[in-house]
TORSEVO-60820 format. One record per residue: residue in one letter; x, y negated, z negated of N, C-alpha, C in turn. Coordinates in steps of 0.05 Angstrom, whole numbers. Layout:
BEGIN
a;X;Y;Z;X;Y;Z;X;Y;Z
...
! end
This chain:
BEGIN
m;-1834;-1043;1395;-1836;-1071;1393;-1818;-1080;1368
e;-1822;-1065;1346;-1806;-1072;1322;-1777;-1066;1328
v;-1769;-1046;1343;-1743;-1040;1351;-1730;-1065;1365
e;-1745;-1076;1383;-1735;-1098;1400;-1730;-1122;1382
i;-1750;-1126;1362;-1745;-1150;1344;-1720;-1146;1327
v;-1717;-1122;1316;-1694;-1116;1301;-1668;-1121;1316
a;-1668;-1111;1340;-1646;-1114;1359;-1639;-1142;1363
s;-1660;-1160;1367;-1656;-1188;1372;-1645;-1201;1348
l;-1655;-1194;1324;-1644;-1206;1299;-1614;-1199;1296
v;-1608;-1173;1301;-1581;-1164;1298;-1562;-1180;1317
g;-1571;-1185;1342;-1556;-1198;1362;-1552;-1229;1353
l;-1574;-1241;1343;-1571;-1267;1332;-1551;-1270;1309
a;-1552;-1249;1291;-1533;-1249;1268;-1505;-1247;1276
g;-1500;-1228;1298;-1473;-1224;1309;-1465;-1251;1321
l;-1482;-1264;1337;-1474;-1290;1348;-1464;-1311;1329
a;-1481;-1313;1306;-1476;-1331;1284;-1449;-1326;1271
i;-1444;-1299;1268;-1418;-1292;1254;-1395;-1297;1273
g;-1399;-1294;1299;-1376;-1300;1318;-1371;-1329;1319
l;-1393;-1346;1319;-1389;-1374;1319;-1376;-1384;1294
a;-1384;-1373;1272;-1370;-1381;1244;-1341;-1374;1244
t;-1336;-1348;1255;-1308;-1339;1255;-1290;-1358;1272
g;-1300;-1365;1297;-1285;-1381;1313;-1280;-1408;1303
l;-1302;-1420;1289;-1299;-1445;1279;-1278;-1445;1255
a;-1279;-1424;1240;-1259;-1421;1216;-1230;-1418;1227
v;-1228;-1404;1250;-1201;-1401;1260;-1191;-1427;1271
r;-1209;-1442;1285;-1200;-1468;1296;-1194;-1489;1273
v;-1209;-1488;1252;-1204;-1506;1230;-1177;-1499;1216
s;-1172;-1472;1215;-1147;-1465;1203;-1123;-1473;1221
e;-1125;-1469;1246;-1104;-1478;1264;-1098;-1508;1263
r;-1122;-1524;1261;-1118;-1552;1259;-1105;-1560;1232
a;-1110;-1545;1212;-1099;-1550;1185;-1070;-1545;1187
q;-1065;-1522;1200;-1035;-1514;1201;-1021;-1536;1217
r;-1032;-1545;1240;-1017;-1565;1256;-1015;-1590;1239
t;-1033;-1596;1222;-1031;-1620;1207;-1009;-1618;1185
v;-1009;-1595;1170;-989;-1592;1149;-959;-1588;1158
t;-959;-1572;1180;-931;-1565;1188;-913;-1590;1197
p;-924;-1608;1212;-908;-1632;1218;-899;-1648;1193
a;-919;-1650;1173;-912;-1664;1148;-887;-1652;1134
t;-888;-1625;1135;-867;-1611;1121;-839;-1615;1137
h;-842;-1615;1164;-818;-1617;1179;-808;-1646;1177
v;-826;-1666;1174;-816;-1694;1173;-802;-1698;1147
s;-814;-1689;1123;-800;-1692;1099;-774;-1676;1099
g;-775;-1651;1108;-750;-1637;1110;-737;-1628;1085
m;-746;-1637;1062;-734;-1632;1037;-742;-1608;1025
p;-725;-1587;1021;-734;-1563;1006;-748;-1570;978
p;-767;-1555;970;-780;-1558;944;-759;-1562;920
g;-761;-1582;904;-745;-1586;880;-720;-1600;885
i;-713;-1604;910;-688;-1621;915;-689;-1648;905
a;-711;-1661;908;-713;-1689;899;-708;-1692;870
s;-719;-1672;855;-717;-1674;826;-689;-1669;817
v;-673;-1652;832;-645;-1647;826;-629;-1671;833
l;-633;-1684;855;-619;-1708;863;-621;-1731;843
s;-646;-1734;831;-651;-1755;814;-635;-1754;788
v;-623;-1732;780;-610;-1728;757;-580;-1728;760
l;-572;-1729;785;-541;-1730;790;-528;-1756;784
r;-506;-1756;773;-491;-1781;767;-479;-1792;791
s;-472;-1775;811;-459;-1786;835;-481;-1799;853
s;-472;-1815;871;-488;-1827;892;-497;-1804;912
a;-522;-1801;916;-531;-1778;933;-547;-1788;957
v;-540;-1775;980;-555;-1784;1006;-562;-1756;1020
v;-587;-1755;1029;-595;-1732;1047;-599;-1741;1074
v;-586;-1729;1093;-587;-1738;1121;-600;-1715;1138
d;-618;-1721;1155;-632;-1701;1171;-615;-1695;1196
a;-628;-1679;1215;-613;-1670;1238;-609;-1693;1258
e;-622;-1714;1255;-620;-1737;1274;-605;-1759;1261
d;-590;-1754;1240;-574;-1773;1224;-590;-1794;1211
r;-617;-1788;1206;-633;-1807;1190;-630;-1801;1161
v;-630;-1821;1145;-630;-1817;1115;-658;-1812;1105
l;-661;-1786;1094;-687;-1779;1083;-689;-1789;1056
r;-668;-1788;1040;-668;-1796;1012;-640;-1807;1005
a;-639;-1830;991;-614;-1841;981;-619;-1854;953
s;-600;-1848;935;-601;-1859;908;-598;-1890;910
s;-604;-1903;888;-601;-1932;886;-573;-1939;885
a;-556;-1922;874;-528;-1928;873;-514;-1927;900
a;-524;-1907;917;-514;-1906;944;-521;-1931;960
r;-543;-1942;956;-549;-1966;969;-536;-1990;957
a;-532;-1992;932;-519;-2013;918;-489;-2014;927
f;-478;-1991;931;-449;-1991;939;-445;-1995;969
g;-466;-1997;985;-464;-2002;1012;-459;-1978;1030
l;-468;-1954;1019;-462;-1929;1035;-487;-1928;1053
v;-511;-1938;1046;-535;-1934;1062;-548;-1960;1068
s;-558;-1964;1089;-573;-1989;1097;-598;-1980;1113
g;-621;-1986;1101;-645;-1978;1115;-648;-1946;1115
d;-649;-1934;1138;-651;-1905;1140;-625;-1894;1154
r;-603;-1909;1151;-578;-1901;1165;-557;-1899;1145
l;-537;-1880;1151;-512;-1879;1135;-492;-1898;1150
v;-484;-1920;1137;-469;-1940;1152;-439;-1936;1150
v;-428;-1917;1135;-401;-1914;1132;-391;-1892;1153
d;-374;-1901;1172;-368;-1882;1194;-355;-1856;1185
e;-339;-1858;1167;-326;-1832;1157;-347;-1814;1146
l;-364;-1823;1131;-385;-1804;1121;-403;-1794;1143
l;-411;-1810;1162;-427;-1800;1184;-414;-1780;1200
a;-388;-1782;1205;-371;-1762;1219;-370;-1736;1205
m;-365;-1740;1178;-364;-1714;1162;-391;-1700;1162
a;-412;-1714;1161;-439;-1703;1160;-445;-1688;1186
r;-437;-1699;1210;-440;-1682;1234;-423;-1659;1236
l;-399;-1661;1226;-381;-1636;1227;-393;-1614;1208
v;-402;-1622;1186;-415;-1602;1167;-439;-1590;1180
r;-456;-1606;1194;-481;-1596;1206;-472;-1576;1230
r;-451;-1582;1241;-443;-1566;1264;-432;-1537;1255
d;-414;-1537;1235;-401;-1511;1229;-411;-1500;1201
g;-425;-1516;1186;-434;-1507;1160;-415;-1506;1137
e;-391;-1516;1142;-371;-1514;1122;-371;-1539;1104
i;-368;-1537;1077;-366;-1558;1059;-340;-1573;1061
r;-341;-1599;1061;-317;-1616;1063;-316;-1636;1040
e;-290;-1642;1032;-286;-1660;1011;-262;-1680;1019
t;-264;-1705;1010;-244;-1725;1017;-247;-1747;999
e;-230;-1767;999;-230;-1792;986;-231;-1816;1006
i;-250;-1833;1002;-250;-1857;1022;-252;-1883;1007
q;-246;-1904;1021;-249;-1931;1011;-269;-1945;1027
v;-287;-1957;1013;-310;-1971;1024;-308;-2001;1017
v;-307;-2017;1040;-304;-2047;1036;-330;-2060;1049
p;-347;-2070;1035;-370;-2084;1049;-361;-2104;1068
s;-372;-2108;1092;-363;-2125;1113;-361;-2153;1104
r;-381;-2162;1086;-382;-2190;1077;-359;-2196;1057
l;-346;-2175;1048;-323;-2178;1028;-298;-2170;1039
r;-297;-2161;1064;-274;-2147;1074;-247;-2166;1073
a;-253;-2193;1076;-228;-2211;1076;-217;-2215;1048
r;-233;-2211;1027;-223;-2219;1001;-225;-2196;981
a;-232;-2173;987;-237;-2150;968;-223;-2126;976
e;-216;-2109;957;-204;-2083;963;-224;-2061;964
g;-249;-2066;959;-269;-2046;961;-269;-2027;939
r;-285;-2005;942;-287;-1984;921;-279;-1958;931
w;-267;-1941;915;-259;-1914;924;-279;-1893;913
f;-283;-1874;932;-304;-1852;925;-291;-1826;930
a;-297;-1806;915;-291;-1778;920;-318;-1767;932
v;-314;-1758;957;-338;-1751;974;-339;-1720;977
r;-364;-1709;974;-368;-1679;980;-392;-1678;996
v;-388;-1667;1022;-409;-1663;1041;-416;-1633;1045
a;-442;-1626;1042;-448;-1597;1046;-476;-1594;1060
p;-479;-1571;1074;-505;-1566;1086;-526;-1562;1066
l;-552;-1570;1073;-573;-1566;1055;-597;-1553;1071
g;-602;-1530;1062;-624;-1515;1077;-615;-1506;1105
t;-637;-1499;1121;-632;-1487;1147;-645;-1507;1170
h;-650;-1532;1163;-664;-1550;1184;-644;-1572;1192
g;-617;-1568;1190;-599;-1588;1197;-594;-1610;1176
l;-605;-1607;1152;-601;-1626;1130;-572;-1625;1120
v;-564;-1648;1112;-535;-1649;1102;-537;-1666;1076
l;-525;-1656;1056;-523;-1671;1029;-496;-1684;1026
v;-495;-1710;1020;-471;-1727;1016;-472;-1736;988
l;-450;-1727;972;-446;-1737;944;-421;-1753;943
a;-424;-1777;931;-402;-1795;930;-397;-1804;901
e;-375;-1796;888;-368;-1806;860;-350;-1829;859
d;-358;-1851;845;-342;-1875;845;-316;-1870;829
l;-293;-1873;842;-267;-1870;828;-252;-1897;825
t;-268;-1920;829;-254;-1945;828;-242;-1951;800
d;-256;-1946;779;-246;-1954;752;-222;-1935;745
m;-225;-1910;754;-203;-1892;748;-178;-1900;761
r;-180;-1907;787;-157;-1916;803;-146;-1941;790
r;-164;-1960;783;-155;-1986;770;-139;-1978;745
t;-149;-1961;729;-136;-1954;703;-108;-1942;709
e;-108;-1924;729;-82;-1912;736;-63;-1933;745
a;-70;-1954;762;-53;-1973;770;-42;-1991;746
i;-61;-1996;728;-52;-2013;705;-30;-1998;688
r;-37;-1969;685;-17;-1953;670;9;-1953;684
r;11;-1949;711;34;-1950;724;50;-1976;721
d;33;-1999;723;48;-2027;720;59;-2029;693
f;42;-2019;673;51;-2023;645;77;-2008;640
v;78;-1983;650;102;-1968;644;127;-1981;660
a;121;-1991;684;143;-2004;697;152;-2029;683
n;133;-2044;673;140;-2069;658;154;-2062;631
v;147;-2042;617;159;-2035;593;188;-2025;599
s;191;-2010;620;218;-2001;627;235;-2025;634
h;224;-2043;648;240;-2067;656;246;-2083;631
e;229;-2088;612;233;-2105;589;253;-2091;570
l;251;-2065;568;269;-2050;551;298;-2049;562
k;299;-2049;588;324;-2048;601;342;-2072;594
t;331;-2095;592;346;-2119;588;360;-2119;562
p;347;-2116;538;361;-2115;512;381;-2092;508
v;371;-2069;520;388;-2045;517;413;-2047;533
g;410;-2058;557;435;-2062;573;453;-2084;561
a;442;-2104;549;457;-2125;537;472;-2113;512
l;458;-2098;496;472;-2085;473;495;-2067;483
s;490;-2053;504;512;-2034;513;536;-2050;522
l;531;-2071;536;552;-2088;548;567;-2102;525
l;552;-2112;505;563;-2127;482;581;-2108;465
a;571;-2081;462;587;-2063;447;614;-2056;459
e;614;-2054;487;638;-2049;502;657;-2074;499
t;644;-2098;499;661;-2121;494;674;-2124;469
v;658;-2117;448;670;-2117;420;692;-2097;417
e;688;-2073;430;709;-2055;429;735;-2063;441
s;734;-2078;464;757;-2088;478;769;-2111;465
a;754;-2127;447;764;-2150;435;768;-2142;405
a;776;-2120;398;779;-2113;371;801;-2129;355
d;821;-2139;372;843;-2154;359;836;-2184;356
d;812;-2192;366;803;-2220;363;779;-2223;344
p;785;-2229;318;763;-2230;299;741;-2251;308
d;748;-2273;320;728;-2293;327;710;-2282;349
a;722;-2269;369;705;-2257;390;688;-2236;380
v;699;-2220;361;682;-2198;351;657;-2210;337
r;663;-2231;320;638;-2243;306;619;-2255;325
r;629;-2269;347;613;-2281;367;595;-2259;381
f;607;-2238;389;593;-2217;403;575;-2202;385
a;581;-2198;360;565;-2186;341;541;-2201;336
g;542;-2228;335;519;-2246;333;499;-2241;357
r;512;-2240;381;494;-2235;404;482;-2209;402
m;495;-2188;391;485;-2162;389;459;-2163;370
q;463;-2179;349;440;-2181;329;419;-2194;343
i;421;-2213;358;398;-2227;374;385;-2208;390
e;398;-2192;407;386;-2172;425;372;-2151;409
s;383;-2143;387;370;-2122;372;343;-2131;359
v;344;-2157;351;319;-2170;342;297;-2170;364
r;306;-2179;387;287;-2180;410;276;-2152;415
l;293;-2132;414;285;-2105;420;265;-2096;398
n;269;-2102;374;253;-2096;352;226;-2109;355
h;225;-2136;365;199;-2149;369;184;-2137;390
l;198;-2128;412;183;-2115;435;171;-2088;426
v;186;-2073;410;174;-2047;400;151;-2053;382
q;152;-2072;365;130;-2079;347;106;-2087;361
d;110;-2104;383;87;-2114;398;74;-2092;415
l;91;-2073;424;79;-2049;439;62;-2033;420
m;71;-2028;396;56;-2013;375;31;-2028;370
t;31;-2054;365;7;-2068;359;-13;-2068;383
l;-2;-2071;406;-20;-2071;430;-33;-2044;435
s;-18;-2023;430;-30;-1996;433;-52;-1991;413
r;-48;-2004;391;-67;-2001;370;-96;-2014;375
v;-93;-2038;387;-117;-2054;390;-129;-2052;419
q;-117;-2041;438;-128;-2042;464;-145;-2019;471
g;-148;-2000;453;-165;-1975;459;-193;-1982;452
d;-211;-1961;456;-238;-1962;451;-247;-1957;423
e;-229;-1945;406;-234;-1938;380;-238;-1961;363
p;-258;-1962;343;-262;-1984;326;-239;-1985;306
l;-235;-2010;295;-215;-2013;274;-224;-2002;248
p;-206;-1986;235;-214;-1975;209;-211;-1995;186
d;-225;-1990;162;-218;-2007;139;-221;-2037;144
l;-242;-2045;154;-248;-2074;156;-260;-2086;132
g;-254;-2109;125;-264;-2120;101;-265;-2150;103
p;-273;-2164;81;-274;-2194;81;-246;-2205;84
v;-242;-2226;101;-216;-2238;105;-220;-2269;104
p;-209;-2283;83;-209;-2311;80;-192;-2323;103
l;-203;-2341;119;-187;-2353;141;-167;-2371;130
d;-170;-2382;107;-150;-2400;93;-124;-2384;90
e;-128;-2360;80;-103;-2342;75;-91;-2333;102
v;-106;-2330;122;-95;-2322;149;-79;-2345;159
t;-91;-2369;157;-75;-2394;168;-50;-2397;154
a;-51;-2396;126;-27;-2402;110;-4;-2380;116
e;-13;-2356;119;7;-2335;126;19;-2339;153
a;3;-2345;173;14;-2347;200;33;-2371;203
v;25;-2394;189;40;-2417;191;67;-2413;176
d;67;-2398;154;91;-2393;138;110;-2377;154
r;101;-2357;171;119;-2339;185;132;-2356;208
c;121;-2378;216;131;-2393;238;147;-2419;228
q;149;-2421;203;160;-2445;192;190;-2449;198
i;205;-2430;196;233;-2432;200;239;-2439;230
k;225;-2426;249;229;-2433;277;220;-2461;281
a;199;-2471;271;189;-2498;274;208;-2518;263
s;220;-2510;239;239;-2531;226;263;-2533;244
s;272;-2512;256;296;-2514;273;294;-2534;297
k;269;-2540;304;262;-2558;325;250;-2583;316
d;250;-2587;288;237;-2611;274;208;-2615;284
i;194;-2591;285;166;-2592;293;149;-2589;268
e;129;-2608;264;112;-2606;241;89;-2587;245
l;85;-2569;226;62;-2551;226;41;-2560;206
a;19;-2569;216;-2;-2580;199;-27;-2563;200
t;-42;-2561;179;-66;-2545;177;-90;-2564;166
g;-114;-2556;174;-137;-2571;166;-162;-2557;174
g;-184;-2572;168;-211;-2562;176;-227;-2553;152
t;-246;-2536;158;-266;-2527;139;-253;-2506;122
e;-255;-2509;96;-244;-2487;78;-265;-2467;70
g;-257;-2443;60;-275;-2425;48;-289;-2409;69
l;-281;-2408;95;-294;-2392;114;-283;-2364;115
r;-300;-2343;117;-291;-2315;118;-301;-2300;142
v;-287;-2281;152;-296;-2262;170;-290;-2235;163
r;-304;-2216;176;-299;-2188;172;-277;-2177;192
g;-257;-2165;181;-235;-2154;199;-213;-2144;186
d;-191;-2141;200;-165;-2132;191;-148;-2157;187
a;-139;-2163;162;-124;-2186;157;-99;-2189;170
e;-82;-2166;171;-57;-2165;184;-59;-2170;213
l;-77;-2157;228;-81;-2164;255;-90;-2191;263
l;-107;-2203;245;-114;-2232;248;-91;-2251;244
v;-74;-2244;224;-49;-2260;219;-31;-2258;244
t;-28;-2233;254;-9;-2229;279;-20;-2246;302
a;-46;-2245;307;-57;-2260;330;-52;-2290;327
l;-59;-2301;302;-55;-2329;299;-25;-2337;300
r;-8;-2320;288;21;-2326;288;30;-2325;316
n;22;-2307;334;29;-2309;362;22;-2335;375
l;-1;-2347;369;-9;-2373;381;9;-2396;370
v;13;-2394;344;31;-2415;332;58;-2413;343
d;68;-2389;344;96;-2384;355;98;-2394;383
n;80;-2389;400;80;-2399;428;78;-2430;428
a;62;-2441;410;61;-2471;410;86;-2484;402
v;101;-2470;382;128;-2482;375;147;-2477;398
a;147;-2453;410;167;-2447;432;165;-2465;455
y;140;-2474;464;136;-2489;486;131;-2518;482
s;137;-2528;456;135;-2554;449;162;-2569;448
p;165;-2594;455;191;-2608;452;195;-2613;421
e;220;-2620;415;228;-2628;389;213;-2653;378
h;210;-2655;353;198;-2677;340;169;-2681;348
t;155;-2659;353;126;-2659;357;111;-2646;336
r;85;-2643;340;67;-2632;318;50;-2609;331
v;46;-2589;314;27;-2568;320;6;-2566;296
v;-19;-2567;306;-40;-2568;286;-57;-2542;287
v;-61;-2529;264;-79;-2506;262;-104;-2513;246
s;-127;-2511;257;-150;-2518;242;-174;-2497;244
t;-190;-2498;225;-213;-2480;224;-238;-2497;223
r;-260;-2487;235;-285;-2501;233;-307;-2482;241
r;-331;-2487;227;-354;-2473;234;-369;-2486;258
c;-371;-2470;280;-381;-2482;306;-412;-2480;305
d;-423;-2460;292;-451;-2459;289;-458;-2440;264
d;-483;-2432;263;-489;-2415;239;-477;-2386;239
r;-467;-2378;263;-459;-2351;264;-429;-2347;271
f;-415;-2368;280;-388;-2364;288;-370;-2387;277
v;-344;-2379;275;-323;-2396;265;-301;-2399;286
e;-287;-2420;286;-265;-2423;307;-239;-2429;292
l;-218;-2416;304;-191;-2424;295;-178;-2436;320
n;-168;-2461;315;-155;-2476;338;-127;-2481;333
v;-111;-2476;353;-81;-2482;353;-76;-2504;374
t;-68;-2527;367;-64;-2549;386;-35;-2559;384
d;-23;-2560;408;5;-2571;408;9;-2594;427
q;32;-2605;428;39;-2628;445;60;-2620;466
g;57;-2596;475;77;-2583;492;75;-2589;521
i;88;-2570;536;90;-2576;566;65;-2571;580
g;45;-2556;568;20;-2550;579;24;-2526;600
i;0;-2517;611;-1;-2493;629;-12;-2504;655
p;0;-2496;679;-12;-2504;703;-40;-2491;706
e;-58;-2505;720;-85;-2495;721;-86;-2469;736
a;-69;-2464;754;-71;-2440;770;-61;-2417;754
e;-48;-2421;732;-38;-2399;714;-55;-2392;691
v;-74;-2410;685;-90;-2406;660;-105;-2378;658
e;-116;-2371;681;-129;-2345;683;-115;-2320;680
r;-87;-2323;681;-70;-2300;680;-52;-2298;654
i;-54;-2318;637;-35;-2319;615;-40;-2297;594
f;-64;-2285;595;-71;-2264;575;-63;-2236;584
e;-52;-2235;609;-43;-2209;620;-17;-2200;606
r;-13;-2175;603;10;-2165;592;36;-2171;608
f;55;-2180;595;81;-2187;608;82;-2209;627
y;58;-2223;630;57;-2246;649;68;-2270;633
r;87;-2285;646;100;-2308;634;96;-2332;655
v;88;-2354;645;86;-2378;663;115;-2386;671
d;132;-2387;651;161;-2393;657;179;-2370;644
p;186;-2350;662;201;-2327;652;227;-2335;640
a;241;-2354;653;268;-2362;642;264;-2373;614
r;246;-2390;610;242;-2403;584;233;-2384;563
s;217;-2364;572;206;-2344;554;228;-2327;543
r;246;-2319;561;269;-2301;552;288;-2318;535
q;292;-2343;539;308;-2361;522;297;-2360;492
t;271;-2362;492;258;-2363;466;253;-2337;451
g;260;-2315;466;257;-2289;454;230;-2277;457
g;214;-2287;475;187;-2278;477;186;-2251;492
t;165;-2234;486;162;-2208;498;143;-2208;520
g;126;-2229;522;107;-2229;543;81;-2214;536
l;79;-2206;509;56;-2190;500;39;-2206;479
g;48;-2227;473;36;-2242;449;6;-2250;455
l;3;-2262;478;-26;-2271;485;-43;-2246;492
a;-32;-2226;504;-49;-2201;507;-56;-2191;480
i;-38;-2190;461;-48;-2181;434;-69;-2198;421
v;-67;-2224;426;-87;-2242;417;-115;-2235;428
k;-114;-2231;456;-140;-2226;468;-152;-2199;457
h;-137;-2179;455;-148;-2154;444;-156;-2154;416
v;-141;-2168;399;-148;-2169;371;-175;-2184;368
t;-179;-2206;382;-204;-2221;379;-227;-2204;389
s;-222;-2189;412;-242;-2173;422;-251;-2150;402
k;-231;-2139;389;-237;-2119;369;-253;-2129;346
h;-251;-2155;341;-265;-2167;320;-293;-2181;329
g;-300;-2174;351;-325;-2184;362;-324;-2213;371
g;-301;-2225;377;-298;-2251;385;-285;-2254;412
d;-274;-2278;419;-262;-2284;443;-242;-2307;441
v;-224;-2309;458;-203;-2330;458;-206;-2346;483
t;-204;-2372;482;-205;-2390;505;-180;-2410;502
v;-175;-2423;526;-153;-2441;525;-161;-2466;541
w;-152;-2489;530;-154;-2515;546;-125;-2526;548
s;-118;-2534;572;-90;-2542;574;-87;-2562;598
k;-70;-2580;595;-62;-2599;616;-33;-2604;616
e;-22;-2601;640;7;-2603;643;17;-2631;632
g;37;-2630;616;48;-2653;603;34;-2664;579
s;10;-2654;573;-7;-2664;551;-9;-2643;528
g;-1;-2618;531;-5;-2598;511;-27;-2578;517
s;-33;-2562;497;-53;-2540;501;-67;-2536;474
t;-93;-2525;475;-109;-2517;453;-118;-2490;458
f;-109;-2470;440;-121;-2445;441;-142;-2441;420
t;-165;-2429;425;-187;-2426;407;-194;-2398;403
i;-192;-2388;379;-204;-2361;373;-230;-2363;360
r;-251;-2351;370;-278;-2352;361;-285;-2325;351
l;-295;-2324;324;-299;-2300;310;-328;-2301;296
p;-342;-2279;293;-366;-2279;278;-360;-2286;248
l;-379;-2303;238;-377;-2313;211;-388;-2289;192
l;-374;-2284;170;-382;-2263;151;-405;-2273;134
d;-405;-2297;125;-427;-2307;107;-443;-2328;122
p;-462;-2322;140;-478;-2342;153;-497;-2355;131
p;-503;-2380;135;-520;-2392;115;-549;-2381;117
v;-562;-2379;93;-588;-2370;90;-609;-2390;98
p;-628;-2385;117;-648;-2405;125;-662;-2416;100
a;-669;-2442;100;-681;-2456;77;-708;-2443;69
a;-723;-2435;88;-749;-2422;81;-745;-2396;65
l;-724;-2380;76;-720;-2353;64;-708;-2359;35
k;-689;-2381;33;-677;-2385;7;-698;-2394;-13
t;-718;-2409;-4;-740;-2419;-22;-756;-2395;-30
a;-762;-2377;-12;-779;-2353;-19;-763;-2336;-39
r;-738;-2333;-35;-721;-2316;-54;-721;-2329;-83
e;-717;-2355;-83;-719;-2368;-109;-745;-2366;-124
a;-766;-2367;-107;-794;-2364;-119;-801;-2337;-128
t;-785;-2315;-117;-793;-2288;-123;-781;-2282;-152
p;-798;-2273;-171;-789;-2268;-199;-771;-2243;-198
! end
């Protein structure tokens, strides 16, 4: 009897163990079925998301069905990705080729958003596409090259413009030298051509000096040896350097405004910038007119230098471009006056180096006013602070 009871208990225990084992196996299978699809959907190998988040390039991960699993904010901002799709056809074609043969591909592409296609050149990218893992994932990295290409284009244009500007006086000097040699027996002709050679050499010297000044102020490096600069002295020096040219056209150079204002900067560069404005005002003004240079405090932190003329003015369509290097509103007139086309570009970069800006108001036939705005060196002390300082023993 006891044997039968023991056998029954053993049988019940075995049944319970079997049921528990089956239940555990089923729960395990269900858990595996639940976890496995999630891993497959994400498709991202461990740690990849962290790596992509620190990359400087625009990063996009595409799955086997061309869906975007992950895209950086830059990739979306540049228009490479929309929703969960890679919208640039060249990138999508490269991703499919890489998924097919597993080879890494590199190229450069230009991306123009459709809404800007009619009026924009788009952005350039250096693209690298590579396989990621073993589940058909593809990594697309795009580095923005737009600024670099723009800088290269500016450099090429600058070299071409400098070569063109140098060719004119150098060619004139060469031709005048040959003429002087052939006219050696005619003293009047020699003196006349020698005078022309001197004019061309002066123009060449001005161009070289302007190029040197521009190269100094257009870089990112801060200006060394900055100190207090009285604007009264800057104004007087700039006007004095233009006095002879103004007198030859019977143009009056007048100064006025607030006295005693100071800024922090490079005195010689500020004189050069203001002289360029005054020189332009004289060059583009008719005879028997007036050019006024004035200073004023526009608020508690900034001061303005204004150069006003009664000249021919600037067409409205040209105002936005006059600060470009070698850009001339009237090329023929500029060459007659000996201009290099760099004066306003120098003004722009000098004021920027001093933490300011330059603006222009102009109307054809009525003249122009150029305004240099600079930070004031000695801002006024607030009344409350001044009272507190005086009360402090």
